[in-house]
C-alpha positions, 0 to 999 in steps of 0.5 A: 687363225692362219696369218693372226697378228701376234697378240702379246698378252697383257693381263690385268691381275683384278680384270675378271675377263683376263682371269677367264682367258688365264683359266683362273675363273672358270666358264665355258668356253666357246672358241679360242684361237691365238689372239681372242677368247669366246665363252657363254655370257653367265646371264645370256640373253638367249641360250647362245648368247656369247662373249668374245674378248681378245686374250691381251687387256684391252678395254675399249674398241678404241683401244684395239690395235690396228693390226688386229681389226681384221683377224679380231672381227674375221672372228666375230663373224665366224661366231655370229655365224656359228651362233646362228646355225647352231642355235637354229637362229634366224639372225643375230645380233653382236654388240660393243659397249664401250665404258658405258654398260661396259659392267667388265673393263675389257673389250668384248663382243657381245654375240646374241642368236635372235628370232622374230618375235623374240621379245628384245625390244630397245634396250631393257633387256630381260637376261636369265640364267640356263636352266641347268648344265644339260642346257650349257652342254647342248649350248656348248655342242652345238656352237662347237660344232658349227664353228667347226663346220664354218672354219672348214667350209 
């Protein structure tokens, strides 16, 4: 990202997301820049459900330095548009948990493709695994293509 604030990367060895960013824990990477890293959720609500994390270990939205808010949410907007376009969805759902329901205590944004009548109601949403590696590869290709298109427009 151009003119992004400089982020001093600080990691916590026991943090799953820090270890994903560091390449210790494998993931299906969707996007990366100087301050953030996005990957497919391993138990998505729908194909394309992505998590955008800050590269440095920051636990909640409240801990996010003011200097990063604009740049990070520019990436949230980019990824949200890419999820919609790449997954041919009608909309997107963007969510942040702060401590409660935050299964990994590292700040992250859920970006989920949405369609009318997709079955999501309230907060009792069933999760499912990707059916196979081909679905993962197709999903990654669609999202990465949409990110590239959005960045070049």
